[in-house]
N, C-alpha and C positions, 0 to 999 in steps of 0.2 A: 283150574282142574274141574271144579264142579260143574261148569257148563260145558265143557268139551264134549262128553259123550252125548249131551242133549243138543249140541248145537245144530245137528242136521235136521232133526225133528222141528226144532224152533224155527229154523229158516224156511221149511217147507210150509208151516203153519203161517209165518209172517207173509210169505210171498203170495198164498192164497188169500190172505186177508187184504193185502196191497191190490190184488186184482179185483177183489170185490169193491175196493173204495175207488176204483177207476183210475189207478196208476198205469201208465203205458209199460210195456215190456222193458225197454231202456231203462226207465226210470225206477223199476223195481230191481233190475239187475244191479243199479249202482247203490241203492239204499241199503241193500243187504251188507254191504261192506263197512256200514256205519255204526252197525249195532254191537251190543256187549258180546254176543256169540262170535262176531267176526274178530273182535279184540282177543278172545280167548283163543281161537285158532291161530292168531299171529303169535301169541305168547308160547302156546304149545309147540310151535314150529321153531322155536329159538329165538325169534325176534323180541325186541324191546318195545316200550310204549312209543318211542319216536317212529318206529316201522309203522305202527298202526295209525299214528296221526298223519303220516306221509300218505298212507293209504286213503285215510277219510279226505285229506285235502285233494288228492288226484280225482277221486270220485265225486268230490264236492265241486270241482270245476266243470266236470262232466255234466252234474246235475244243473249247474247254473246255465250251460249252454243247451240243456233239455228244456230250459224256461220253466224249470220248478222252483217255485218261490220258497224262501226260508220258512214260512208258516205252515206248507205242505209238508216240508222235511221234518219239522217238530211234531206235525200230527202223525206222520208215519212213525217216528221214534216212540212216541207214546203208546201208539198201538202194540209196537214191539214189547213195551214195558208191560202193558196190559196182559200179554201172553207169558212174559217172563216171571212176573211176580207170584203167581200160584206154584210155578215150579220151584221157586226158591223157598217158599214157605214150607212145601211139601218135603223138599230134599233136606233142608237144613234149617229148621226153625229157630234153633237157638242162636244161629249166626246171621238171621236175616237182617237185623238192623246194621250189622256190620257190611253185609253186602249191599243193602240198600244205600249206604253212605258212600261205599266205593263207587256204585254205579251213578250216583248223583255227581261225583267227581269226574268219572269218565264221560258223562254227558256234557258237563261244563267244558271240558277240554275238547270235545267233538264239536261243540257249537263255535269255540273259539277258531278252531281248524276251518270250520265250515265258513265262517265269516271271512277268514283269511283267504279262502279260496273264491269266494264270491268277489271279493274286494280286487283279486288278481284278474278275474274275468272282466269286470267292469272296467278295471284300470286299461287293459289291453284295447278294449273297444274305444274308450275315451282317447287314448293315445293315438290310435288308428285315425280317428276322426280330426284329431288335434293337428297330427302330421298332415293330413290331406288339406287341412285349412290353410296351413303355412306353405304347403307345396304350390296351392293354388295363387297365393299372394307372391311367391318368390319366383315361380317359374318364368324364364325369360322368353318362353315361346311354347307352341304346341309340341315340340319335341321334347324339351325338359318336363313339361306338365306330363306327359304320358309315361316317361322314364320314372319320374318320381311316384306318381299314383301306383304303376305296376310294382314297384319295389315295396311300397307300403302294404299294399293287399297281400303280396306273396309272403313277405315277413309276418303278417298277421296270421295269415292260414298255415304257416309253416311249409309252404310248397318248396319243392326243388327246383321247379322251372314254371315259367309263366309266360303266355302270349297275348298280346292284345290285338284284336282285329277290328277294323273299321269298314263298314260298308259303303260302298259309292252310292250316294242317294240317287243317281241316274240309272246305273245297271244292277245295283244290288249285289255286286262281286265284292266279296271279302278281301281285304289287303291286310297284310299283317304290318303294323305300324310301330310296334315296340316289342321287346323281347327280353326276358331275363332268365338266366340259368345259372344257379348257385354252384352246380356241380363243376361247370368249367369256368367259373369265376368271371363270367362275362355278363355284361349288363349294357344294354345299348338301344338306341331308338333307330329304326329303319324307316325311311321316309321316301315318298314319291312312289312311283311304279316299281315294284319289286317282282321278283319271280314267284313270291308267296301269294299271289292272287288267286282266291280259291272260289269257286262258284258253289252256290248252296245246294244245286242239284236235287231238289226236292227234299232237302233236310231242313227248310226253314221253320216248318211247323215243330220239329223236333227241338231245334236250337232255341226257340223262343221261352223254353222252360228252364229254370234252374236245374242242372243235372249232376249227379254224382254217380260215377259207374267204374267198374273195374276194367282194366286193360288186358286181362288174361281171356284165354279162349272160351273158358267155361262160365264167363259172367253172364248171370241169368236175365239181367236188366234189358238186354238188346239196345242199349243206348251207345254201344261202342261207335255206331256209325256217326255220332255226333263229333267224334274226334277230328280236329282239324289239322293237326300235325302227326302225319302217319309214323313219324321216326320215333314217337313217345311209345309206340308199342312194344319196342324191343329194350326200352330204358326204363320206364314206370309201370307202377303196378295199377294205379288209380288215378283219376282225372275228375276235376271239377269243372264245370261249365256254367258261366254266369252271363244271361243275355243283357245287352243294353238296348232298351226299347225307348223309342221317341214317338208318342202318338200312337199309331198303328203300324209302325215300320220298325224293322230290325235294324237298329243302327250299329250294332257290332256285338263282339263277343269277347269275353275274357274267359281264359282256360288256364288251369293250375294242375301240374303234373306232380304226382308224389311216388317215392321210391317203394313205398310200401301200401297195403291196403288201408286206406284212411276214409271212413264214412264221415259225413258232416252231419252237424247236430243242427237243430231248428233255430237256436240263436246264432250260429255261424251263418246259416242261409239268410236270416234277416238282415244281419249286419252287412254281409257282402252284397245282398241285392240293394240295400239302401246306399252302400258305399259306391256301387256301380252306377245307380242313378245320379248321385252327386258327382261323380266322376264324368258322367256323360254330359250333364249340364256344364261342368266346367270345360269340358273339351269343346262344347259347342260355343261357349263364350270365348274360348282361346281361338277357335277357327273365325268366329266373327271379327276378333281382334286382327287376327292374320289378314282376312279379307279386307278389312277396313285399311290397314297398312298398306296393302297393295294397292287399292284404290287411291289411297293418298299418295301413294309413289306415283302411280300413273297421272293424277291429277298435277302433281309437282312437275312430272316430265313435260306435261303437256303445257304448264305455265311457263316452265323453262324455255320451252320451244317458242311459245307466243312472244316472250320477252326478247328472245333471240331475232325473231321475225320483226318485232317492233323496232329493234336496233337496227336491222338491215334497211326497214322501210325509212327510219329517220335519216339514215345516211343516204338513201336514194334520193328522199325528197330534199334534202340539203345539197346534195350535188346537182340537182335539176334548178334548185333555186339559185345556187351559185352559178352553174355554167350556162343556163338559159334566161332565167328572169333577171338575175343580178347583171349579167352583161348586156342585156337588152335596155335595162334601165341606165347603165352607165353611158351606152350609145345614145340614149335619148337625151340624157343629161348634156352630153357633149355637143350634140346637135343643137340643142337649145342654147348652150353658151355661143356657139358659132353664130347662130342665127342672131342672137341678142347683140353680139358684135358687130354684125353687118348691117344693122338697123340704123338708118340715120338719125341724127337727134331730134330731128321733127317729129318722129313717130315715138315720143317718150312715153306716153300712156301705154303704148304696146309693147316697149321695152319693159315697163315695170310689171306689167302683166306676166310677161315672159319670165321675168325674173323671180317672181312669186312661183310660178309653176315649176322653174328649175330648182328652187329651194325646196319646195314639197317634194320633188323627186329624189333631191339628195337625201332628205329627212326618210323617205321610202326605202332608200338604198341602204341607210344605217340600220333601219328597222328589220330589213331582210337579213342583213349581216348578224345581227343580234338573234334572229330567228334561226339562222344557220348554226351559230354558236351554241344555241340551246338544244337544237335538234342532234347534232353530231359534233361535239367540240373536237377541233383537230388536235388541239394541245394535248388532250387525253391520249389519243393515239400515238403522238410523236413525243410528248415530254413526260407523259406519265400522270398519276394520280395528284400528286403534290402540286404540280405545275397547274393542273387543271382546278383543282379547289382554289388556289390563290387567284386564277383569273376569275372564278365565279365570284369569290369575295369582291374583288375589285369591282366587277359589274354591278353588284348590288349597292356597294358603297357609292357608285356614280348616281344610282336611280333613287336611293332613300337616305335619309340624314341619320343612319344608324353609326353607332361605335361598334365595329366588328373586332373582336379579340380572338386570334387565332392561336392555339397551342398545338404544334405538330413536332414531335420529336423524329428521330431517324426511323423510317418505315421498313419494315421486312418485306421482301418480295411478296406481291399478291397476285392471285389468278386474275387473269383478264376480266373474267365475269364478275369477280368481287369488286374490282375497280369501277366497271360499269354500273352495277347495282349500287355501289356506295356513292357514286356521282350522282346517280339519279334520285337516291335518298336526301342528299344534300339539297338538290334542285327542289324536291318536293317540300322540304323544311322550310328553305328561304322563301318559297312561293307562299305557303301558308303564313309564315311571319308578315310577309308583306301585305297580305290580303286581310289578316284578322288582328294581329297581335297589339298594333299601335305601340310598339315598343322604341326604346331608346338605345338599348345595348343588347348585342348578342354575342354570347360566348361560344366557340367553337373549340372543342379538344378531340383529338385524333391521336391514337397510339396503338402500338402492337407490342405484344410480350407473350412469350411461352405459346406461340401458336394460336394467339386469340387477337383479335382486332376490337377496339372499343371506340365507338363514336358518342359524344355528348354534344347536344345543342341545346341551349337554353336562352331564354330571353325574359326581360322584365316586363312584358306587356300585360294586357288586360286579362289574359288566361281565359279559361272557359270551364264549363261544368262537364266533367268526364263521363257521368251517366248520361246526360241529356246528349253529349256528342255521339256516344255509342248507341243510342237509341234512334239518332236522326236519320233519316232514309234519303238516298240521293247524294250523299256526299261519302267520297272514297278516298280522302287524303290520307286519313290515319290508317285506314283498312288497307291502302296500296302500301303505305310503309311496312305495316306488319307482314304483308303478303311477301314482299320482296325480301325481308329478313328471313322469314320463314322458308324461302326457297333456298337459302344457303345454309340451312340448320341452325340460324341463330336465334337469339331472344331480344324482344323490343319492350322497353318500360317506358311508358308516357304518364308524366304527372303534370297537373295543371291546376293553378289556383286562382279563381277569379278574383279581379281588384274589386274591393268593396269601397263605395262612396259613403262617407260619413258626413253629415251635416254639422257644421261647427255652431257653436251658440250664437246667438245674434248680439253683437255688442252695440252699446248706444252709439247711434251716429253712423253706424256701418250697414251695409246691405247683407242680407243672408248669402252665404257662399258655401261651397262643398269642399271637402277634403277628402284626399284618396290615400288608403293605405298602401305602401309600397312593396309589401310582402306579397307579390303576385307574379304571374308569368306561367311559362311552360317549359318543361325539361323533358327531352328525348334521350334515352340511353340506349343504345344498340351494341350488343356484343355478337361478333360473328367468328366462327371458327376458320382458321386458314387451312384450307384441305390441302394436303400434299399431293393427293392424286391430280387435283386441278392444276397444281403448278406444274407437275411433270407432264400433263397434257399440253399446257402452254409451251413449255420448252421444247417438246417434240414437234408441235406446230410450227414454232419459230424455225427450228432446225429445217423442217420440210421447207418452210418458205424461202429460206436461205439457199436452200439446194435448189429450187425451182428457178429462183432468181439467177443463180449462178449458171445453172444449164441454159437459161433463155439468153443471158449474156454471152456465153461461150458460142452458143449457136449463131448469134448476131455477129461476133467477131470473125467466127469462121466464114460466115457468108461474105463479109465485107473483105476478106482476104482473098477469097477466090475471085 
């Protein structure tokens, strides 16, 4: 009660002294609520010490957002003590020591409340950046990223609604990309061309600066023209606008709507500006990822188309070899055989040369048949993948002294494209083994389970250096395998260990010889998903083919009947 009558005059003197010390008006207005005179007013109005400390904590958070350091607050409160001490000595000298002790205790609790207030503000800022960091890591795409960032920033600024606009880099037109509205409990991302496309219409210079403005008619700032959502005028009282700048271009705008007049403070401006810059960088990276994914999709479509064209061309060449070259060679062989039979025994030398030419022709026919089978195996089209693999294995068994072990259980239905690519993978694997491995045994495992296909091909050959093979130019065997697997969305693991030759110790009476460690060879493991949509497409194509065949047969029968 001693300070209550003097609190007004003390406050006036304190505010004047703060002004002389260079404190800003908003800082002076908050510091007044931390003094002993403010505590006296709270107690005189019937409040308890806890009410005063709540007041200190509230204004402490405000001072933290006004970028006033704790040291400056201590300096200001000491200045208040300088004004207060002579008054206490004059009004009640006999109780001065007691008042001094009470004042020290009060200052202690004030500092605790201020420390808590500053901690809360810094914790909120740290939490916002922490959440943005994880949002950037966990976002599944640009849509999810914008949604998460907008929610984090709106919650930090305690906004009732928020919009995220991005500018088209070619036209500069703003489009609303994400929106959040706590009042209607809706939060979502709106992507692609929308009706919310907004032209800057000469407002770009205004929107390039962080703005805080009221939405009522009497707002003196003149910034109301910066509002991008006209419906907010009837719903909210104030708006914050944060620009997204990249280089010298306005890349976007984030705007927050508040249901009450809500000015922002320097610390909030700094954090939101820094957060907006980080958001923009994250969005640009996410957009690059989206663009890259789209380019990869286009490249894969092109690769798929090229592989389809390759298979069509293989079938065309094999048909021409079979129908034209193969038949011509058969006729040549037959004519040579007939001529050889018609020649008299006196022309034995001529008959021998003709017999050699006929045998060479027969070998050429066999080679052409091998080429035809390699180009477009008919068994793959007619009997399926399992039969084609067995035929391929038998062919290589005839050409090479390998022990080939095949493990293949009951296979699930596979899309036609998967069967073709898998067959080509095996062809490439066997070709590489024949060309480089010098192996004795080849193990082949093929199985399907839970919508996945796994192929393992391993040999006990000389192996190769993986790093050297990857750096080697002009060799596309392994790259081709990986590309075919990637085309189907699968994974490919290649492991190889080179065979190391170790020299044996020279024994008396024996020549020096070399020994080879047997733990060598190459292992290729391929995992491919079995796509249900591809199976459905194949089924539809088979149905359509059957329908066309039935229609052609029906048309032929009808014509014959007529």
